[in-house]
N, C-alpha and C positions, 0 to 999 in steps of 0.2 A: 433213136435220138436221145431219149431220156437216159439210157444206160451210158451214153458218152459223157454226161455231165459229171465232173469230178466229185461232186458232193453226193451223188447217188450211191446209196449203200446197197439197195436192192430194189427190184421192181416186181410187183405182184400183178399179174394179169388174170382177170376173171373173164373167160370167153365161153359163150354158149353155142358157138358154131364149130363143130369138130373139124370142118374143112379148113378154117383159119388156123387151128392148132396144127393140123397135119402139114399145111404149107409152111408154117414156121419151122417145124422140125425137119422138113425136107431141105429148106434153105439153110438151116443151122443145125446140122445133125448132132453136134455136141451140146446144143443148147447154150445157155449162158449160166455161169455159176451164180450170177447176181439176178437171175430172172426166173421167177416161179410162175408157171402157168397152171391155172386151175380150170378145169372144165366145169361150168356151172352158171348159175344165174347171179348177177351182181347184187341184186337186192337181197336175195337169200344169203349171200356171203356177208353183206354188210350187217344183216341181222345177227348172224351166227358168230362172226369173228369178234375177238377181244382186242385185235390189233388196232393201232392208230397209225395215221399216215400224214405225211407232209404234203402230199399232193394226190388228188383223186380226179381222174379223167373219166367222164361219163360219155359213153358212145354206144348205147344199146338200142337206139331207135333210128328209123330211117327217115322220119319226118316229124314235124312238131304240129300237132293239131288237137282237137278236142278229145280224141281218143288216147293220144300218147301223153298229154300234159299231166294227167293225174299220176301216172307211173313215174314220169320224170320228176314230179314234185316229191313223191315218196322217196325216190333215190337221192334227191338233193337233201331232204330232211335227214335221212339215215347217214349220208356222207358227212354232213355237218357234225354229227355225233361222233364220227370216227376220225376227225381231224386233230392233229397236234395243234398246239397253241397258235402258231403262225401258219398253219396249213392252208392250202388253197384248193378250191374245186374249179375245174374247167370242164365245159361240156361242149360237145359238137353242136354247131348251129347251122341250119340250112338257110342260106341267104334268101331263098325264095319263100320263106315262111311268111304267111299273111301277117300284117301288122298287129292285129288283135291277139294272135297267138305269140308273136315275138315279144310283145310287151309283157304278157303273162310269164313267158319263159324267162326273160331277163329279171323279172321281179323275184324269181325264186332265189337268185344269188345275192340279193341285197342283204346287208348285215342285219342281224336280228336286234 
């Protein structure tokens, strides 16, 4: 979907599941010229890259709870440092997340 947007210059995907990458290339044997897929950990990538982005989508966790919130919070802090001036962060949210964790999760995205 993101690649169909006329203003999208390129898409960088950081994926830690090799099966996801393999399925992508099976479905798209030629890949996409505007789509770079990197096998790795998104947090490590955010720490190492000097690139900045207009849009960062976080989707590396399967639920939101006391165990995953610290890592999500770290990813959000790092992502904020890598955004262009008008950049946006979006993150996957499980609608069945208990309210106490949902409130903490959404507070991560408030403006500083």
